[in-house]
PDB file of all heavy atoms in Angstrom:
ATOM      1  N   MET A   1      70.220 113.794 161.192  1.00  0.00           N
ATOM      2  CA  MET A   1      70.163 115.212 161.492  1.00  0.00           C
ATOM      3  C   MET A   1      70.180 115.400 163.011  1.00  0.00           C
ATOM      4  O   MET A   1      69.476 114.723 163.749  1.00  0.00           O
ATOM      5  CB  MET A   1      68.890 115.807 160.891  1.00  0.00           C
ATOM      6  CG  MET A   1      68.777 117.284 161.062  1.00  0.00           C
ATOM      7  SD  MET A   1      67.418 117.912 160.076  1.00  0.00           S
ATOM      8  CE  MET A   1      66.387 118.541 161.346  1.00  0.00           C
ATOM      9  N   ALA A   2      70.968 116.323 163.490  1.00  0.00           N
ATOM     10  CA  ALA A   2      71.067 116.591 164.919  1.00  0.00           C
ATOM     11  C   ALA A   2      69.823 117.339 165.394  1.00  0.00           C
ATOM     12  O   ALA A   2      69.252 118.152 164.675  1.00  0.00           O
ATOM     13  CB  ALA A   2      72.308 117.421 165.208  1.00  0.00           C
ATOM     14  N   SER A   3      69.396 117.038 166.628  1.00  0.00           N
ATOM     15  CA  SER A   3      68.225 117.724 167.170  1.00  0.00           C
ATOM     16  C   SER A   3      68.606 119.138 167.585  1.00  0.00           C
ATOM     17  O   SER A   3      69.722 119.409 168.000  1.00  0.00           O
ATOM     18  CB  SER A   3      67.671 116.950 168.369  1.00  0.00           C
ATOM     19  OG  SER A   3      68.639 116.859 169.377  1.00  0.00           O
ATOM     20  N   ARG A   4      67.629 120.041 167.472  1.00  0.00           N
ATOM     21  CA  ARG A   4      67.853 121.435 167.863  1.00  0.00           C
ATOM     22  C   ARG A   4      67.610 121.570 169.350  1.00  0.00           C
ATOM     23  O   ARG A   4      66.725 120.938 169.906  1.00  0.00           O
ATOM     24  CB  ARG A   4      66.917 122.352 167.081  1.00  0.00           C
ATOM     25  CG  ARG A   4      67.200 122.326 165.592  1.00  0.00           C
ATOM     26  CD  ARG A   4      66.260 123.205 164.781  1.00  0.00           C
ATOM     27  NE  ARG A   4      64.864 122.952 165.112  1.00  0.00           N
ATOM     28  CZ  ARG A   4      64.042 123.870 165.620  1.00  0.00           C
ATOM     29  NH1 ARG A   4      64.450 125.088 165.821  1.00  0.00           N
ATOM     30  NH2 ARG A   4      62.802 123.579 165.902  1.00  0.00           N
ATOM     31  N   LYS A   5      68.379 122.430 170.006  1.00  0.00           N
ATOM     32  CA  LYS A   5      68.243 122.629 171.437  1.00  0.00           C
ATOM     33  C   LYS A   5      68.129 124.111 171.762  1.00  0.00           C
ATOM     34  O   LYS A   5      68.608 124.956 171.016  1.00  0.00           O
ATOM     35  CB  LYS A   5      69.446 122.029 172.162  1.00  0.00           C
ATOM     36  CG  LYS A   5      69.524 120.522 171.990  1.00  0.00           C
ATOM     37  CD  LYS A   5      70.609 119.927 172.822  1.00  0.00           C
ATOM     38  CE  LYS A   5      70.613 118.423 172.660  1.00  0.00           C
ATOM     39  NZ  LYS A   5      71.595 117.782 173.511  1.00  0.00           N
ATOM     40  N   ASP A   6      67.494 124.395 172.902  1.00  0.00           N
ATOM     41  CA  ASP A   6      67.364 125.785 173.336  1.00  0.00           C
ATOM     42  C   ASP A   6      68.594 126.181 174.152  1.00  0.00           C
ATOM     43  O   ASP A   6      69.545 125.417 174.284  1.00  0.00           O
ATOM     44  CB  ASP A   6      66.064 125.993 174.117  1.00  0.00           C
ATOM     45  CG  ASP A   6      66.030 125.253 175.447  1.00  0.00           C
ATOM     46  OD1 ASP A   6      67.034 124.623 175.822  1.00  0.00           O
ATOM     47  OD2 ASP A   6      64.991 125.311 176.121  1.00  0.00           O
ATOM     48  N   SER A   7      68.556 127.370 174.718  1.00  0.00           N
ATOM     49  CA  SER A   7      69.715 127.893 175.450  1.00  0.00           C
ATOM     50  C   SER A   7      70.008 127.112 176.733  1.00  0.00           C
ATOM     51  O   SER A   7      71.115 127.175 177.250  1.00  0.00           O
ATOM     52  CB  SER A   7      69.497 129.362 175.786  1.00  0.00           C
ATOM     53  OG  SER A   7      68.347 129.513 176.603  1.00  0.00           O
ATOM     54  N   LYS A   8      69.017 126.368 177.231  1.00  0.00           N
ATOM     55  CA  LYS A   8      69.209 125.573 178.446  1.00  0.00           C
ATOM     56  C   LYS A   8      69.522 124.113 178.131  1.00  0.00           C
ATOM     57  O   LYS A   8      69.593 123.291 179.033  1.00  0.00           O
ATOM     58  CB  LYS A   8      67.965 125.653 179.327  1.00  0.00           C
ATOM     59  CG  LYS A   8      67.729 127.046 179.869  1.00  0.00           C
ATOM     60  CD  LYS A   8      66.528 127.071 180.783  1.00  0.00           C
ATOM     61  CE  LYS A   8      66.316 128.468 181.324  1.00  0.00           C
ATOM     62  NZ  LYS A   8      65.169 128.547 182.228  1.00  0.00           N
ATOM     63  N   GLY A   9      69.670 123.786 176.854  1.00  0.00           N
ATOM     64  CA  GLY A   9      70.018 122.432 176.454  1.00  0.00           C
ATOM     65  C   GLY A   9      68.838 121.499 176.252  1.00  0.00           C
ATOM     66  O   GLY A   9      69.020 120.316 176.029  1.00  0.00           O
ATOM     67  N   ARG A  10      67.618 122.026 176.317  1.00  0.00           N
ATOM     68  CA  ARG A  10      66.438 121.194 176.096  1.00  0.00           C
ATOM     69  C   ARG A  10      66.228 120.953 174.619  1.00  0.00           C
ATOM     70  O   ARG A  10      66.476 121.831 173.794  1.00  0.00           O
ATOM     71  CB  ARG A  10      65.200 121.873 176.678  1.00  0.00           C
ATOM     72  CG  ARG A  10      65.265 122.057 178.164  1.00  0.00           C
ATOM     73  CD  ARG A  10      63.950 122.641 178.664  1.00  0.00           C
ATOM     74  NE  ARG A  10      64.028 122.902 180.088  1.00  0.00           N
ATOM     75  CZ  ARG A  10      63.829 124.075 180.650  1.00  0.00           C
ATOM     76  NH1 ARG A  10      63.519 125.116 179.914  1.00  0.00           N
ATOM     77  NH2 ARG A  10      63.924 124.224 181.948  1.00  0.00           N
ATOM     78  N   LYS A  11      65.717 119.776 174.271  1.00  0.00           N
ATOM     79  CA  LYS A  11      65.448 119.440 172.881  1.00  0.00           C
ATOM     80  C   LYS A  11      64.178 120.146 172.412  1.00  0.00           C
ATOM     81  O   LYS A  11      63.168 120.133 173.117  1.00  0.00           O
ATOM     82  CB  LYS A  11      65.268 117.933 172.744  1.00  0.00           C
ATOM     83  CG  LYS A  11      65.528 117.436 171.334  1.00  0.00           C
ATOM     84  CD  LYS A  11      65.136 116.000 171.097  1.00  0.00           C
ATOM     85  CE  LYS A  11      65.841 114.980 171.911  1.00  0.00           C
ATOM     86  NZ  LYS A  11      65.505 113.609 171.464  1.00  0.00           N
ATOM     87  N   LEU A  12      64.225 120.802 171.255  1.00  0.00           N
ATOM     88  CA  LEU A  12      63.051 121.497 170.721  1.00  0.00           C
ATOM     89  C   LEU A  12      62.278 120.575 169.791  1.00  0.00           C
ATOM     90  O   LEU A  12      62.864 119.806 169.034  1.00  0.00           O
ATOM     91  CB  LEU A  12      63.478 122.749 169.956  1.00  0.00           C
ATOM     92  CG  LEU A  12      64.132 123.850 170.788  1.00  0.00           C
ATOM     93  CD1 LEU A  12      64.643 124.955 169.874  1.00  0.00           C
ATOM     94  CD2 LEU A  12      63.183 124.404 171.817  1.00  0.00           C
ATOM     95  N   LYS A  13      60.963 120.660 169.842  1.00  0.00           N
ATOM     96  CA  LYS A  13      60.101 119.859 168.983  1.00  0.00           C
ATOM     97  C   LYS A  13      60.052 120.469 167.580  1.00  0.00           C
ATOM     98  O   LYS A  13      60.472 121.604 167.374  1.00  0.00           O
ATOM     99  CB  LYS A  13      58.688 119.803 169.556  1.00  0.00           C
ATOM    100  CG  LYS A  13      58.631 119.164 170.916  1.00  0.00           C
ATOM    101  CD  LYS A  13      57.224 119.207 171.448  1.00  0.00           C
ATOM    102  CE  LYS A  13      57.163 118.648 172.851  1.00  0.00           C
ATOM    103  NZ  LYS A  13      55.815 118.720 173.420  1.00  0.00           N
ATOM    104  N   ASP A  14      59.499 119.721 166.632  1.00  0.00           N
ATOM    105  CA  ASP A  14      59.324 120.251 165.280  1.00  0.00           C
ATOM    106  C   ASP A  14      58.397 121.452 165.331  1.00  0.00           C
ATOM    107  O   ASP A  14      57.339 121.403 165.962  1.00  0.00           O
ATOM    108  CB  ASP A  14      58.715 119.193 164.357  1.00  0.00           C
ATOM    109  CG  ASP A  14      59.687 118.071 164.044  1.00  0.00           C
ATOM    110  OD1 ASP A  14      60.904 118.285 164.208  1.00  0.00           O
ATOM    111  OD2 ASP A  14      59.229 116.995 163.636  1.00  0.00           O
ATOM    112  N   GLY A  15      58.787 122.545 164.696  1.00  0.00           N
ATOM    113  CA  GLY A  15      57.968 123.751 164.656  1.00  0.00           C
ATOM    114  C   GLY A  15      58.152 124.653 165.859  1.00  0.00           C
ATOM    115  O   GLY A  15      57.575 125.723 165.919  1.00  0.00           O
ATOM    116  N   GLU A  16      58.957 124.242 166.831  1.00  0.00           N
ATOM    117  CA  GLU A  16      59.156 125.029 168.041  1.00  0.00           C
ATOM    118  C   GLU A  16      60.470 125.802 167.944  1.00  0.00           C
ATOM    119  O   GLU A  16      61.479 125.266 167.515  1.00  0.00           O
ATOM    120  CB  GLU A  16      59.188 124.104 169.253  1.00  0.00           C
ATOM    121  CG  GLU A  16      59.176 124.796 170.578  1.00  0.00           C
ATOM    122  CD  GLU A  16      59.136 123.822 171.736  1.00  0.00           C
ATOM    123  OE1 GLU A  16      59.583 122.685 171.594  1.00  0.00           O
ATOM    124  OE2 GLU A  16      58.660 124.232 172.806  1.00  0.00           O
ATOM    125  N   THR A  17      60.453 127.058 168.348  1.00  0.00           N
ATOM    126  CA  THR A  17      61.652 127.887 168.353  1.00  0.00           C
ATOM    127  C   THR A  17      61.724 128.650 169.664  1.00  0.00           C
ATOM    128  O   THR A  17      60.718 128.862 170.324  1.00  0.00           O
ATOM    129  CB  THR A  17      61.658 128.904 167.185  1.00  0.00           C
ATOM    130  OG1 THR A  17      60.490 129.710 167.264  1.00  0.00           O
ATOM    131  CG2 THR A  17      61.721 128.222 165.837  1.00  0.00           C
ATOM    132  N   GLU A  18      62.919 129.060 170.025  1.00  0.00           N
ATOM    133  CA  GLU A  18      63.096 129.884 171.218  1.00  0.00           C
ATOM    134  C   GLU A  18      63.399 131.302 170.776  1.00  0.00           C
ATOM    135  O   GLU A  18      64.271 131.529 169.940  1.00  0.00           O
ATOM    136  CB  GLU A  18      64.244 129.343 172.071  1.00  0.00           C
ATOM    137  CG  GLU A  18      64.410 130.118 173.355  1.00  0.00           C
ATOM    138  CD  GLU A  18      65.583 129.648 174.195  1.00  0.00           C
ATOM    139  OE1 GLU A  18      66.473 128.971 173.661  1.00  0.00           O
ATOM    140  OE2 GLU A  18      65.611 129.982 175.376  1.00  0.00           O
ATOM    141  N   ARG A  19      62.683 132.267 171.345  1.00  0.00           N
ATOM    142  CA  ARG A  19      62.910 133.665 171.000  1.00  0.00           C
ATOM    143  C   ARG A  19      64.015 134.245 171.859  1.00  0.00           C
ATOM    144  O   ARG A  19      64.429 133.649 172.850  1.00  0.00           O
ATOM    145  CB  ARG A  19      61.606 134.450 171.205  1.00  0.00           C
ATOM    146  CG  ARG A  19      60.540 133.976 170.261  1.00  0.00           C
ATOM    147  CD  ARG A  19      59.179 134.595 170.410  1.00  0.00           C
ATOM    148  NE  ARG A  19      59.083 135.788 171.208  1.00  0.00           N
ATOM    149  CZ  ARG A  19      58.031 136.581 171.244  1.00  0.00           C
ATOM    150  NH1 ARG A  19      56.984 136.293 170.513  1.00  0.00           N
ATOM    151  NH2 ARG A  19      57.995 137.643 171.997  1.00  0.00           N
ATOM    152  N   LYS A  20      64.509 135.406 171.474  1.00  0.00           N
ATOM    153  CA  LYS A  20      65.599 136.050 172.199  1.00  0.00           C
ATOM    154  C   LYS A  20      65.228 136.404 173.633  1.00  0.00           C
ATOM    155  O   LYS A  20      66.082 136.429 174.504  1.00  0.00           O
ATOM    156  CB  LYS A  20      66.064 137.309 171.467  1.00  0.00           C
ATOM    157  CG  LYS A  20      66.764 137.013 170.168  1.00  0.00           C
ATOM    158  CD  LYS A  20      67.203 138.287 169.479  1.00  0.00           C
ATOM    159  CE  LYS A  20      67.862 137.999 168.150  1.00  0.00           C
ATOM    160  NZ  LYS A  20      68.285 139.234 167.477  1.00  0.00           N
ATOM    161  N   ASP A  21      63.933 136.662 173.872  1.00  0.00           N
ATOM    162  CA  ASP A  21      63.498 137.031 175.220  1.00  0.00           C
ATOM    163  C   ASP A  21      63.258 135.812 176.120  1.00  0.00           C
ATOM    164  O   ASP A  21      62.814 135.945 177.247  1.00  0.00           O
ATOM    165  CB  ASP A  21      62.255 137.913 175.175  1.00  0.00           C
ATOM    166  CG  ASP A  21      61.059 137.235 174.518  1.00  0.00           C
ATOM    167  OD1 ASP A  21      61.155 136.046 174.161  1.00  0.00           O
ATOM    168  OD2 ASP A  21      60.033 137.903 174.370  1.00  0.00           O
ATOM    169  N   GLY A  22      63.535 134.608 175.628  1.00  0.00           N
ATOM    170  CA  GLY A  22      63.403 133.400 176.436  1.00  0.00           C
ATOM    171  C   GLY A  22      62.081 132.683 176.289  1.00  0.00           C
ATOM    172  O   GLY A  22      61.900 131.599 176.830  1.00  0.00           O
ATOM    173  N   ARG A  23      61.145 133.263 175.554  1.00  0.00           N
ATOM    174  CA  ARG A  23      59.860 132.611 175.336  1.00  0.00           C
ATOM    175  C   ARG A  23      59.984 131.603 174.206  1.00  0.00           C
ATOM    176  O   ARG A  23      60.853 131.694 173.362  1.00  0.00           O
ATOM    177  CB  ARG A  23      58.789 133.637 174.983  1.00  0.00           C
ATOM    178  CG  ARG A  23      58.476 134.579 176.096  1.00  0.00           C
ATOM    179  CD  ARG A  23      57.409 135.546 175.685  1.00  0.00           C
ATOM    180  NE  ARG A  23      57.168 136.521 176.746  1.00  0.00           N
ATOM    181  CZ  ARG A  23      56.282 137.479 176.652  1.00  0.00           C
ATOM    182  NH1 ARG A  23      55.549 137.611 175.579  1.00  0.00           N
ATOM    183  NH2 ARG A  23      56.127 138.312 177.654  1.00  0.00           N
ATOM    184  N   TYR A  24      59.069 130.644 174.194  1.00  0.00           N
ATOM    185  CA  TYR A  24      59.045 129.646 173.143  1.00  0.00           C
ATOM    186  C   TYR A  24      57.901 129.953 172.190  1.00  0.00           C
ATOM    187  O   TYR A  24      56.834 130.383 172.596  1.00  0.00           O
ATOM    188  CB  TYR A  24      58.865 128.251 173.735  1.00  0.00           C
ATOM    189  CG  TYR A  24      60.039 127.834 174.566  1.00  0.00           C
ATOM    190  CD1 TYR A  24      60.054 128.042 175.933  1.00  0.00           C
ATOM    191  CD2 TYR A  24      61.151 127.276 173.969  1.00  0.00           C
ATOM    192  CE1 TYR A  24      61.138 127.691 176.704  1.00  0.00           C
ATOM    193  CE2 TYR A  24      62.236 126.909 174.730  1.00  0.00           C
ATOM    194  CZ  TYR A  24      62.227 127.117 176.091  1.00  0.00           C
ATOM    195  OH  TYR A  24      63.311 126.762 176.837  1.00  0.00           O
ATOM    196  N   GLN A  25      58.139 129.706 170.919  1.00  0.00           N
ATOM    197  CA  GLN A  25      57.119 129.942 169.907  1.00  0.00           C
ATOM    198  C   GLN A  25      56.924 128.652 169.139  1.00  0.00           C
ATOM    199  O   GLN A  25      57.892 127.989 168.777  1.00  0.00           O
ATOM    200  CB  GLN A  25      57.586 131.051 168.973  1.00  0.00           C
ATOM    201  CG  GLN A  25      56.581 131.434 167.920  1.00  0.00           C
ATOM    202  CD  GLN A  25      57.017 132.681 167.183  1.00  0.00           C
ATOM    203  OE1 GLN A  25      57.361 133.671 167.788  1.00  0.00           O
ATOM    204  NE2 GLN A  25      57.028 132.609 165.889  1.00  0.00           N
ATOM    205  N   TYR A  26      55.670 128.281 168.919  1.00  0.00           N
ATOM    206  CA  TYR A  26      55.351 127.047 168.221  1.00  0.00           C
ATOM    207  C   TYR A  26      54.502 127.360 167.004  1.00  0.00           C
ATOM    208  O   TYR A  26      53.513 128.081 167.097  1.00  0.00           O
ATOM    209  CB  TYR A  26      54.599 126.092 169.152  1.00  0.00           C
ATOM    210  CG  TYR A  26      54.405 124.732 168.554  1.00  0.00           C
ATOM    211  CD1 TYR A  26      55.421 123.795 168.554  1.00  0.00           C
ATOM    212  CD2 TYR A  26      53.208 124.389 167.944  1.00  0.00           C
ATOM    213  CE1 TYR A  26      55.260 122.553 167.981  1.00  0.00           C
ATOM    214  CE2 TYR A  26      53.023 123.147 167.373  1.00  0.00           C
ATOM    215  CZ  TYR A  26      54.050 122.231 167.403  1.00  0.00           C
ATOM    216  OH  TYR A  26      53.884 121.008 166.820  1.00  0.00           O
ATOM    217  N   ARG A  27      54.881 126.822 165.861  1.00  0.00           N
ATOM    218  CA  ARG A  27      54.134 127.053 164.625  1.00  0.00           C
ATOM    219  C   ARG A  27      53.330 125.789 164.304  1.00  0.00           C
ATOM    220  O   ARG A  27      53.888 124.709 164.173  1.00  0.00           O
ATOM    221  CB  ARG A  27      55.081 127.370 163.473  1.00  0.00           C
ATOM    222  CG  ARG A  27      54.359 127.699 162.183  1.00  0.00           C
ATOM    223  CD  ARG A  27      55.339 127.976 161.067  1.00  0.00           C
ATOM    224  NE  ARG A  27      56.121 129.165 161.319  1.00  0.00           N
ATOM    225  CZ  ARG A  27      55.769 130.386 160.946  1.00  0.00           C
ATOM    226  NH1 ARG A  27      54.641 130.581 160.312  1.00  0.00           N
ATOM    227  NH2 ARG A  27      56.543 131.400 161.191  1.00  0.00           N
ATOM    228  N   TYR A  28      52.004 125.957 164.205  1.00  0.00           N
ATOM    229  CA  TYR A  28      51.130 124.854 163.849  1.00  0.00           C
ATOM    230  C   TYR A  28      51.230 124.547 162.366  1.00  0.00           C
ATOM    231  O   TYR A  28      51.718 125.359 161.589  1.00  0.00           O
ATOM    232  CB  TYR A  28      49.675 125.204 164.163  1.00  0.00           C
ATOM    233  CG  TYR A  28      49.369 125.284 165.637  1.00  0.00           C
ATOM    234  CD1 TYR A  28      49.318 126.517 166.286  1.00  0.00           C
ATOM    235  CD2 TYR A  28      49.146 124.143 166.373  1.00  0.00           C
ATOM    236  CE1 TYR A  28      49.034 126.585 167.633  1.00  0.00           C
ATOM    237  CE2 TYR A  28      48.865 124.209 167.722  1.00  0.00           C
ATOM    238  CZ  TYR A  28      48.807 125.430 168.343  1.00  0.00           C
ATOM    239  OH  TYR A  28      48.530 125.503 169.676  1.00  0.00           O
ATOM    240  N   ALA A  29      50.708 123.408 161.964  1.00  0.00           N
ATOM    241  CA  ALA A  29      50.714 123.003 160.560  1.00  0.00           C
ATOM    242  C   ALA A  29      49.909 123.972 159.691  1.00  0.00           C
ATOM    243  O   ALA A  29      50.181 124.120 158.513  1.00  0.00           O
ATOM    244  CB  ALA A  29      50.151 121.590 160.421  1.00  0.00           C
ATOM    245  N   LEU A  30      48.941 124.662 160.280  1.00  0.00           N
ATOM    246  CA  LEU A  30      48.115 125.600 159.525  1.00  0.00           C
ATOM    247  C   LEU A  30      48.783 126.963 159.358  1.00  0.00           C
ATOM    248  O   LEU A  30      48.241 127.838 158.720  1.00  0.00           O
ATOM    249  CB  LEU A  30      46.763 125.793 160.222  1.00  0.00           C
ATOM    250  CG  LEU A  30      45.900 124.542 160.342  1.00  0.00           C
ATOM    251  CD1 LEU A  30      44.652 124.842 161.169  1.00  0.00           C
ATOM    252  CD2 LEU A  30      45.511 124.036 158.966  1.00  0.00           C
ATOM    253  N   GLY A  31      49.966 127.138 159.961  1.00  0.00           N
ATOM    254  CA  GLY A  31      50.681 128.395 159.828  1.00  0.00           C
ATOM    255  C   GLY A  31      50.440 129.372 160.951  1.00  0.00           C
ATOM    256  O   GLY A  31      51.027 130.433 160.991  1.00  0.00           O
ATOM    257  N   LYS A  32      49.549 129.029 161.890  1.00  0.00           N
ATOM    258  CA  LYS A  32      49.286 129.908 163.023  1.00  0.00           C
ATOM    259  C   LYS A  32      50.420 129.778 164.031  1.00  0.00           C
ATOM    260  O   LYS A  32      51.081 128.761 164.121  1.00  0.00           O
ATOM    261  CB  LYS A  32      47.965 129.554 163.683  1.00  0.00           C
ATOM    262  CG  LYS A  32      46.773 129.795 162.784  1.00  0.00           C
ATOM    263  CD  LYS A  32      45.487 129.500 163.500  1.00  0.00           C
ATOM    264  CE  LYS A  32      44.301 129.768 162.595  1.00  0.00           C
ATOM    265  NZ  LYS A  32      43.042 129.481 163.272  1.00  0.00           N
ATOM    266  N   ARG A  33      50.629 130.809 164.831  1.00  0.00           N
ATOM    267  CA  ARG A  33      51.669 130.793 165.846  1.00  0.00           C
ATOM    268  C   ARG A  33      51.060 130.896 167.236  1.00  0.00           C
ATOM    269  O   ARG A  33      50.059 131.562 167.425  1.00  0.00           O
ATOM    270  CB  ARG A  33      52.643 131.958 165.664  1.00  0.00           C
ATOM    271  CG  ARG A  33      53.453 131.884 164.432  1.00  0.00           C
ATOM    272  CD  ARG A  33      54.409 133.018 164.396  1.00  0.00           C
ATOM    273  NE  ARG A  33      54.916 133.202 163.047  1.00  0.00           N
ATOM    274  CZ  ARG A  33      55.564 134.267 162.639  1.00  0.00           C
ATOM    275  NH1 ARG A  33      55.776 135.265 163.465  1.00  0.00           N
ATOM    276  NH2 ARG A  33      56.002 134.356 161.416  1.00  0.00           N
ATOM    277  N   GLN A  34      51.688 130.253 168.180  1.00  0.00           N
ATOM    278  CA  GLN A  34      51.293 130.370 169.574  1.00  0.00           C
ATOM    279  C   GLN A  34      52.561 130.628 170.366  1.00  0.00           C
ATOM    280  O   GLN A  34      53.555 129.936 170.196  1.00  0.00           O
ATOM    281  CB  GLN A  34      50.629 129.089 170.063  1.00  0.00           C
ATOM    282  CG  GLN A  34      50.253 129.141 171.517  1.00  0.00           C
ATOM    283  CD  GLN A  34      49.580 127.867 171.978  1.00  0.00           C
ATOM    284  OE1 GLN A  34      49.264 127.005 171.190  1.00  0.00           O
ATOM    285  NE2 GLN A  34      49.372 127.752 173.253  1.00  0.00           N
ATOM    286  N   THR A  35      52.536 131.618 171.238  1.00  0.00           N
ATOM    287  CA  THR A  35      53.703 131.947 172.054  1.00  0.00           C
ATOM    288  C   THR A  35      53.429 131.494 173.483  1.00  0.00           C
ATOM    289  O   THR A  35      52.384 131.774 174.047  1.00  0.00           O
ATOM    290  CB  THR A  35      53.973 133.454 172.031  1.00  0.00           C
ATOM    291  OG1 THR A  35      54.188 133.847 170.681  1.00  0.00           O
ATOM    292  CG2 THR A  35      55.197 133.790 172.839  1.00  0.00           C
ATOM    293  N   ALA A  36      54.406 130.814 174.061  1.00  0.00           N
ATOM    294  CA  ALA A  36      54.287 130.344 175.437  1.00  0.00           C
ATOM    295  C   ALA A  36      55.366 131.002 176.269  1.00  0.00           C
ATOM    296  O   ALA A  36      56.491 131.193 175.819  1.00  0.00           O
ATOM    297  CB  ALA A  36      54.433 128.836 175.482  1.00  0.00           C
ATOM    298  N   HIS A  37      55.035 131.333 177.498  1.00  0.00           N
ATOM    299  CA  HIS A  37      56.009 131.918 178.405  1.00  0.00           C
ATOM    300  C   HIS A  37      56.910 130.833 178.954  1.00  0.00           C
ATOM    301  O   HIS A  37      56.484 129.708 179.179  1.00  0.00           O
ATOM    302  CB  HIS A  37      55.313 132.624 179.574  1.00  0.00           C
ATOM    303  CG  HIS A  37      54.500 133.789 179.141  1.00  0.00           C
ATOM    304  ND1 HIS A  37      55.057 135.021 178.910  1.00  0.00           N
ATOM    305  CD2 HIS A  37      53.181 133.903 178.888  1.00  0.00           C
ATOM    306  CE1 HIS A  37      54.097 135.845 178.537  1.00  0.00           C
ATOM    307  NE2 HIS A  37      52.955 135.189 178.509  1.00  0.00           N
ATOM    308  N   ASN A  38      58.155 131.161 179.177  1.00  0.00           N
ATOM    309  CA  ASN A  38      59.090 130.231 179.784  1.00  0.00           C
ATOM    310  C   ASN A  38      58.825 130.215 181.281  1.00  0.00           C
ATOM    311  O   ASN A  38      59.079 131.179 181.968  1.00  0.00           O
ATOM    312  CB  ASN A  38      60.522 130.682 179.491  1.00  0.00           C
ATOM    313  CG  ASN A  38      61.537 129.676 179.947  1.00  0.00           C
ATOM    314  OD1 ASN A  38      61.182 128.646 180.520  1.00  0.00           O
ATOM    315  ND2 ASN A  38      62.786 129.951 179.687  1.00  0.00           N
ATOM    316  N   ILE A  39      58.303 129.112 181.800  1.00  0.00           N
ATOM    317  CA  ILE A  39      57.919 129.045 183.201  1.00  0.00           C
ATOM    318  C   ILE A  39      59.012 128.461 184.079  1.00  0.00           C
ATOM    319  O   ILE A  39      58.857 128.376 185.277  1.00  0.00           O
ATOM    320  CB  ILE A  39      56.618 128.242 183.377  1.00  0.00           C
ATOM    321  CG1 ILE A  39      56.773 126.827 182.833  1.00  0.00           C
ATOM    322  CG2 ILE A  39      55.470 128.961 182.724  1.00  0.00           C
ATOM    323  CD1 ILE A  39      55.583 125.931 183.107  1.00  0.00           C
ATOM    324  N   CYS A  40      60.101 128.050 183.504  1.00  0.00           N
ATOM    325  CA  CYS A  40      61.177 127.454 184.300  1.00  0.00           C
ATOM    326  C   CYS A  40      62.227 128.471 184.673  1.00  0.00           C
ATOM    327  O   CYS A  40      62.532 129.366 184.006  1.00  0.00           O
ATOM    328  CB  CYS A  40      61.842 126.335 183.522  1.00  0.00           C
ATOM    329  SG  CYS A  40      60.673 125.005 183.226  1.00  0.00           S
TER     330      CYS A  40
END
């Protein structure tokens, strides 16, 4: 299976997604979500 990448070509981890506004969202195993700002 090919690895997923964000708009800048970075490899995304399992459970991690990039939102349309450029922020990253990570889903924990428990179903909770954490949003991180794109600092780059």
